[in-house]
C-alpha angles and dihedrals in degrees: 000000000000112000091232090065092046091052091049090053092048091050095047090048091053091050101045123005119089110208121209122258096356139122103258096211095041089051092050089052094047099040128215125293104223115216115207113179143351137205124181110320093345137090131195124209127214090267091056098255112151110223127193106226111218094170105055091237095290101346089296118085090085093156095051125241127304099024097172095204093059091050090051091048090053094044095048091050095046088053094049104037116348095182136016121177117228090208124099092029093295122135142156131241096243092056094046094048091044092054091048091050092050092053091049091050103038129077110299092244089070117081109152133053133204113191122218137176096257146331099292095058092041087062089045091052092048091052091051092049095048089052091051091046095058092043087052089053091052092249101117093157092069096093106120120105128199127202139159131277107247089025120132124211102162133269105275116128089265103029094050088065092055088050106098096213117106094216089066089052102044112110091349094092092242145185098039122222087264096057124082140176136211125197119283119251089243108169098192096051104023117139089223092058126245101300108128097217091049092049090050096046090048092051093047090049093048088053090049093048094049092050090047090051092049096035121247090245089065101044118096107180150341116232120200143155117227087228118018100237109178091030090071104290092283106189112200121210117277106269095032095107093046091051091049091047089050091050093049089053091051094047094047096241127130119251115220112188115203106213097165092118100023098047128099103037098315094128098029107274119064087260127024090224089068092068091066100028093247118167106191127195092234135010130192123205139170132133104061092036087086098011086241094294092119134006111268141137138161144199117215121200142186125260089246091062094041094047093047090052091046096051091045092053092051124199098306111036124082121227099243104227125100149123133211094240099043109132093009106191097220093050088045091051089053090047091056094052091045089054089051093052090051091057115018091026093057099236095128091050092047092051091054093045093053098041094090090060091049091049092047092049094054094043093052089056087063084086090061113104091236099049120092101165137013118193140166147152114203110321098340116088149143147208117213112209118209136184089222126024100197094055097027087232112177128224117262106262087225089070089062092214090170091061092050090051093050094050094049091046090053089052088052089049096246129129126204135124120279105194121207094254091060094261114140115213126206131187108162118191119266087242093063112131126213089254090055090052090051087053093046096053093042091055093041093053091049090052091050091048091053093049091048089059094058110114094226090051091048090049094050090052097059 
């Protein structure tokens, strides 16, 4: 690509395009990295550099890039019917069939599907339906929502308050007085230590205490991710989600499980809920639903919620929630083909087969001087970098170690997520091969070695 065209794009980007979750001025100074194409696990930028993507775009391109059958499904649907409204009782075959397949594949408690454009508005829809539900039951006081510190539930006006990351609250007047957070079940830095049973017990007690503080009669729902993705890939102990689900049932509050990141094979099974037999009242999803090939998300709900809303609306009044692109036929056609690839195409099976290689690669890097913790479940994982392994002391944020890691990784032609607190997040596509994992960990070790040699990093580790 001629440099003049690249320079023009960088200039236009600086002038006009607002990027998500970024410092506007820092981005203007840095300039955009323009991605040009992708195939399998690899991306190519506008300068022709081939990059190994170890993050599936943004936790979403689970199938890898350039899957021709997905492109065909989208092309055929666009030629036949590029748009169909879901309003006025209209619909399209792909959306109807996708909803039916999701009900067949999801936990048995979930019988109804509302399609959105992504994860944030799936969470927003879930919140709105929960509010409607309790009003329908004649319990209008149940309006308080609880979620986890370090949790991520999108950046909509409502969902960003449930998100437990301060950057999503600052100057947005969030969280609201009806949104509350309890501590993350963060094994590496949990005050109770790293014993699984103690971590689970502490988390359950924190939920009980918060509900008692607010009054169970005032609490509507608890929202959580099976694994906290954007909060640093926090992997709770096995059994945590089941214990939380049982506690929600006992306390009479709804459980909403956010599987936007963990769904569609990311942790092994199609949904992370399956691993512990959890049947939530609501479940949000997106990302892997279409593998990032088109915007689409969904919220699934139980018949109890659906029926209560239906009865309250009566025979004549519409339930006032909807979006123009809900159940978009092209996105739904893509979703159907992506589901086929997960099952008939062998992607779920491949993800499970290569997980031991991913796990081993992360664990081997615990020997590196920078790495304090390595964790994963399935094909989502993290390395936590520390200035001192014994004390788990973190690097001073002013050092911007995450930026140094990201820059070194790009030089080594590797893409992953370097969080602000020096946690490195990984989410390789389900199509990864053993050879691609070899390449990933070779380039990752080289990246860590380069960062280790930086004078500021060396000084911080003394």
